[in-house]
N, C-alpha and C positions, 0 to 999 in steps of 0.2 A: 679340626679347629672349631672352637665354640663360636656361636653367633656374635657374642659380645667382643671376642677377639677380632673377628672380621670387621666389625663396626669400628673398632679402634684403629686397625690397620688402614681402613678406608679413609678415616679422618686424617690420618698421617699422610697418606698419599695425596689427598685433595689439598691439604695445607701446604705441603712441600711443592706440589705441582703448581700452586698459585704463583710461585716466583718465576715461572716460565712466561707469564704474561708480560707483554711490553707496555701495555697501557695501564696506568694506575687504577682506573675504574674497574677494569676486568680483574686485576690482582685483588682488589678489595672485595669484589663480588665472590671470587673463589675463596678468599679467606673467610668470608661470612658463611659460606656453605660448609667449609671445613669446621669452623667454630660451632655451627649448629649441630653437626654430626658429633663433635666432641662433647657437647652438652648432653646429647642423647646417651653417649657412652658413659659419661659421668653419672647420669641418672641410673642407668642399668648397674653400674658398679657401686652405687651409693657413695660417691666420692665428691663431697661438697667443694674441695679445692679445684677439681677439674671443672665442675659446673660453673663456679664463680669466675674462675680465670677465663673461661671461654665465653661466658656472658659478657665479660669486660671486653674481650677481643671483638665479639660480635657487635657490641655497642660502639666501640671505637671505630671499627671499619664502617659501620652504618653512618656514624656521625661524620666521618671524613668524606664519605660519598655524598652526603647531603650538603656539607659545607662547601665542597669544591666539585660541583658537577663537571663532567667532562666537557671541555671546550674544544670545538673543532679548530684546527689550525687555519690561519688565513691563507687563502689561495691567491697568488699573484696572477695578474692578467698576462704577465710576460712568460712565454714558454721556457725561457732560460732559467727561471727560478722555480724549481719543482719542490713542493713540500711533501715530505714523507708522512 
């Protein structure tokens, strides 16, 4: 397997694996990592559509993370009400 193929498969695994995260901020962080790897793959493959598409994904995920930072759930003083 060529190195460039390994990079592409790694990007695929990271991006698909991002959907396993329950918290939106972690999902976006994993998508940003996957998109950055895809950008590198696109550069190596000299494929502008891959580069541009993943720069857009990277930017959108970064913007969403900046726009809505993770908020901690409110914790009740009552032990009967547990927050997950």
